[in-house]
N, C-alpha and C positions, 0 to 999 in steps of 0.2 A: 291328198291330205293324209291318208293312212300310211303311205310310204314315208312322208315327212315325220309323222308321229313315231313310226318304228325306228327311224334314224335317231330321233331325239332320245327315245327310250334306250337304244343301244349305247348312245354316247353317255347317258346318265349312269347306266350299269358299268360302263368302262371306267368312268371317273370314280364311281363308288369303289370299285375293285382296287384301284390304285391307292385310294385313301386307306382301305382295309389292310392292304399289304404292309402299310407303314406301321399300323398298330399291332398286328400280329394275329396268330391263329389260336382259336379256342375250340376245344372239343367238349361237347355236351353228351353225356351218356345217361339215358333214363328210359325205362320201358313204358312210361306213360306218355303217349304220343302228343296229346294236347299240351301238357305241361312242357315237354321237351321243345316242341315247336314254338310255343309262346316265349319261353326263356331264350331260345336261340334268336328269335326276332328282336327281342329287347337288346340283346348283346350286339347284334348286327347294326342296330340303329346307333350304337355307341362307337361304331367304326371298326369293328373286328370282323375277321373272316371266321365264320362258325361252321364246324362240321358236326354231324349228329350220328348217334348210334343208339339202337334200342336195347342192346345188351352189352355185357362186358367183353365177350369174345370179339364182336365186331368193332367195339371201341378200341381194343388193344391192337387189332389189325390195322385200323386207320392210323393209330398212334405210331406204329412201327413203319408204316408206309411213308408217312409225311416226315416224322422225326424232327419237326421244328415247331411243335405246339409250345406256347408259353404258359398255357393254363388248361387244366382238365376239370370240368365240373361233373361230378359223378354221383348218382343215386347210391345209397348204401345197400338197399335191397334190390338186387337185379335177378332176373329169372334164371341165369346160368351160374354166375359167380358173385361173390361178395364184393361190394364197393371197396372194402378194406383190402381185399386181395388185389383189386385193380390198382389201388393206391401204391401198394408195395411194389408191384411189377413196374409201374411207371417210374417210381423213384429209382429203381434199379437200372432202368434203361436210360433215364435222363434226369440227373440230380438237380438241374436248374429249373425244370418244369414244376410249377406249383399245382396243387390239387385241392379243390374245395369239395367236400362231401355234403350232400343234401339228403334230408330224410323227412318223412311225414311224422315220425315218432321220436323226436330228439330227446335225449336225457343228458344231464350234466356228465354222468359217468361215461356215456358213449362219446360225448364230445371230447372229454379229457383223453380218453383212449385213442381217438382218431388223431388228435394233435400230437400225441406221443409217437404215433406211427409215421408222422411226417406231413399230415394234412395241414394246409394253411389255415383253414377254418372249417367249421361244422355248423351248417345252418339248417333251419327248419323250413320245409315247404310252406308257402303262404306268407312268408316275410315280404314286406313291401319291396317294390321294384327298386326304389331309391337305395334301400339298405343293401340289396343284392349287388347293385351296380357299384356302390362304394367299396364293398368287399372285393369285388372283381378287380376294380382299379388298383386297390392296395396289393392284391396278389400278383397282378401283372407287373406292377412297379418292382416288387420284390424279385420276381423271376428275372426281369431284365437286369436288375442290379447283380444278381447271382451270376448271370451270364457274362456280364462285364468283368466281374471279379475273376471268373474262371479264365477269361481271355487274358486278363492282366497277369494272373498266376502263370499262365503258359509263357507269357512274355518275360516274366521275371525269373523263370527257371524253377519254379516250384512244381512244374509239371514234367520234370524228369527227362532232360536231354543235356548232353555235355555242353553244347553250344549255347545253352541258356544259363549256365552257371556263371555268375559274375566273378571273373578272375582276371585282374590286372597285375597281380603279384606273380613273380616268377615261380615261387614255391608252390602256389596252387595250380599254376599252369602245368608244372611238372607232374603233380599228383593226377590231374585230369588226363595227361598224356599216358600215364601208367594204366589208368582205368580204361582208357580207350583201347589199349593194346590187349588187355585181358578179356574185354567184353565179348568179342566174337567167339571165344573158346568156351568150353564147358568146365573149365577149371574152377575149383572151389576157391572162394575169395574171403579173406579176413580183412575187414576194415577197422582200423584202430583210430581212435580220436576222442577228445574230450566231449562231454555233454554239450549238445547244441552246435556242433561243428558241421552237421549235415550228413551224417553217415547214411541215413535212409535215402536221402536225395541221391547220393552216389550209387547206392545199391539199385535204386530204380533206374537210374541212368545207364548202369551196366546192363541191366535186364533189357532195357529198351534199345540198346545198341547190339543186342545178341541175336542169334538165330531163333531164340525162344520168345521174341518180343510180342508175338501174337498169341502167346499162351499166358496162363495166369501168373501174376506176381502176388505172392501171399506173404504177409509179414506177421510176425508174432514177437511181442516183447517178453523175453524169458523172465524178467523181473516182476511181471504183472500177475503171475499165477504161483500158488504153492505147488509143490512137486506133483501131487496126485492130479490136480486139475490140469497142469501143464502137460503131463503125460497123455491124458485123455484128449487135450486140445490138439497136440501134435500128431498122435498116432490113431486117435479115434477109439471107439469101444463098441462092443456088441450089446444088444439088449439083454438086460439082466446081469451084466458084468459086476455091478455094484448097486447099492441102494440109490434109487433115483434114476438109474439108467433104463428108462422106459422104452427107448427107441435105439436102433442102431445109429451111430454117429460117425460121420466121415471125419478123419483127422486132417490136419493141414497138409501133410505129405500127399494125401490123396487129392485134396483140393488143388495142390500145386503141380500135379502130374503133368509132365511135358513142359513145365515152366520153371519158375524160380521160387525157392522158399528162403525168405530173409529171416534169420534168427538174430534179432536185436538183443543186445546185452547178454550174449551167450555166457559171459563170465558169471552170471547170476544163476545159471542152471544148476540144479541139484546134482551132486557128484554121482549118485546112483543112476540118474537119468542120462548122464553123459555116456555111460557104457552102451545103453540102448541106441543112442544117437550114432555112436561110432559104428555099430553093426549095420545100421541103415546106410551110412555113407560107404561102407565097404561092399555091401551086398545088394544095395538098391532094393531091399525088401524089408518088411517089418511085420510084426504080429500085433493086431489090435488087442486092447485089453478085453479079456474074456473070449478071445477067438483061439482057434487051434491051427488055423491055416495061415501061412504068410501071405501078405499082399505085396505084389510087385509094383514098383514105381520108377519113373525116370525123372528125377528132379535135380536141378542145379542148386547148390547151397551157397548162399552169401551170408556170412556171419559178421557181427559187429560187436565191439566192446569198448568201454571207456576204462577198463581195468588193465593192469600189467599182468597178462596171463602167465608170463614166465615166473613172476613172483607168486602168483596163485598156485602154480605147480609146486614151487618150493614149500608153500604152506599147506600142500596136499588138499587144495580146494578145487583144483582143475586137473584133469587127466592129461598126462604127458602125451599119450598116443593120440588122443583126440586133438590136442593142440597142433601136432604135426600134420594131422589129416586135414584140418580146416585152414591151415596157414600155407597152403600150396602157393598162394600168391597173396602177399600182404600189401595193403595200401594204408599209409598213415596220412590222415587229413590234418593239416596244420591248424593250430588254434588261430583265433582272430587276431590276437596280439602278435602273432608271427607274420601276419600279412596285413599290416595296417594301411598299406596303400589301397586296399580294396574298400576301406571303410566309407570314403565319400561316395563311391558309386553305389554301395549297399544302402546308404542313407537316402540317396535320391530315389532309388528303386522302391524302398519301403514307403517313402512319402507319397510317391505316385500311387502305390497300391492302396494306402489308407485314405488318400484323397477320394478314391472311388468308393471304397468300402464304407467309410464313415460319412461320405458326402461332404467333404471339406475342400477348401481351395488354398492349399499352402503354396505360396509362390517364392518364399525366401527363407533361408536359414542364415543366422548370423555367424560371423567368423569365430566368435567366442564359443558358440554352441559346437561348431565343427572341431575346434581345437580341443574342447573337453572330451568329445567322443573319440578323438584320435589318440589322446593320451591315456585314456582309461584302459585297464587291463582286460576287461570283458571275460570274467571267469565263466559266464554262461554262454560265451561266444555269439555266433550269429543269431541264435534264438533270443538271447538277452537283448541284443541290439534292436532286433525287430520289435520286441515288447516295449523298449524305451521309446522308439520312434512312434509306435502306436499311441503311447501315453502323451507324447509331445504334440502330436497332431490333434488329439482330443482337447488338450488344454489351450492350444493356440486359438486366439479370438480375432486376430487381425490379419491373417494370412502370412504371418511371420513366426518362425520358431526361434526362440532365444535360449540361452543357457538356463534361464529361470524355469524352463519347462522340463529340465532334467531332474531325475530323482536325486536325493541327497547323497547316495553312495557313489554316484558318478561325479557329482560336483566336488565331494570331499572324500576321495577314495581311501585316504589314510586315517579318516576320523580325527583329523587334526584341524584346529582352528575352525570348528564347524559352527561357531556362533551360538545363538540362542535356540536353534532348532533342536539340538540334542543336549539338553542341560543335565539329564539324569541318566543313571545306569540303565533304568528301565527303557528309556527311549532309544538308547544305543542297542540294547538287547533286542528290542522290537525290530529295529532296522536290520540287524544282523540276521534275524530269523526270516524276515521278508526276502532278504538278499539270497539266503540259502534255498528258500522255496523256489525262487526264480531260477536259481542255478540247477536245481533238480527237476525243474519243470513241474512243480507241484507234487512230486512224489514225497509224501510225508515220512515214510519209512527211511528212505535214503537221506532226507534232510536231517532227521534225528541222528542217523549214523554220523553224518558230516559234522553235526553240532556237538557230538559226543554226549548226547542225552537219550533217555528212553523215549519210546513213542508216546506212552501216557503223559510223560512230562511235557513233550512238545504240544500235545493237545490241550493241556492245562494252560500253557503259555499262549496258544492261539486264542483260547477263550478269554484269558486275562487281558490280552492286548487287542481283542476284537479284530483279529486277522481272519479274513475270509478268503 
């Protein structure tokens, strides 16, 4: 009888493990043995495989060893390291894994801070089992969705390899062929193209096809920082170099050592800073702000711009010598209007992506919709198309996308015969501002420049028209 009972028990354990493996792995980190074991048992009964650790160090070792946890539940106060530090390290190692922090002394301030650091939730010990299980189920659902989105992004080519870039047009195929040829070299590359054409995607694909693929790829948008901050960001600084420099800071050149540094919108870089960049390119060394000794690096540079740098040189806004140093190998990415045969394939890919991300089931698009998107000029290129498809997927209620789900500027690109939707100058102005913000990807300074108005004026208009 004992032998039979043991066989039955073994079979039950085997079946339980099979069920568990379907739902996923959860790691519980807490130094209170009784609470940790009780919580783990509750979670196991819900069908998960649970691992336990009594401190942060052991928890992180378990996490690294398995590397397929969908959720980590971690105490804030651990005997060795902070739960917030565990949170940061887990998010660095696996962005799809969710983290729930638990504490015996929760405050609203601490909870808000934890959420800002990437925690899924911040709960207090002693909360009812039902509440904890509901929170766990929501966190697991989100983690699985993020994993599916990541897998889909890989499939769609947003995860950086040439064979995943959607290219049916001959002009884009030729561009990819050029990029593939320069990728294995260490040559500096200048990528030219309008906003939204995918310059960073090409830069990452070049890096991933190079001998540096296992080294860092570091990107910086040169238009996002004023001169002083950009210099500190790129080259780093020594402690005490200026007010607020309380610690030594590594620059992006150091972060990218042995790898690739992507300088996006290099045409926006301040003229004085361009001279310092030129020296680094020529000597592969630089001096941090406040330092006296040079720092040696081995970095490949890929730069990108949506400006005509030759015109910028004529206007004395860009250095002639830097231009010829970064344009050793130029790649021009065609605009979407130059490769319209790619549009139907991009539309289908974006719909597939947003079906997963927004949890919709779009099965059909009408011919009218497709005709409108094929004839529109797409000043914001692929990025604008992606935003339009996201909007259409959200608006669709019956599994079909029609032309009625398109924004007015796509339906009526010339602002002619636009009916009662835009009866006033104010409505036309509002539409034009929204269009320009999409074109500049939300960059209000550049949008104001394109509109020919000052930034304060743009902000007044945004407030007036309630544009968010």
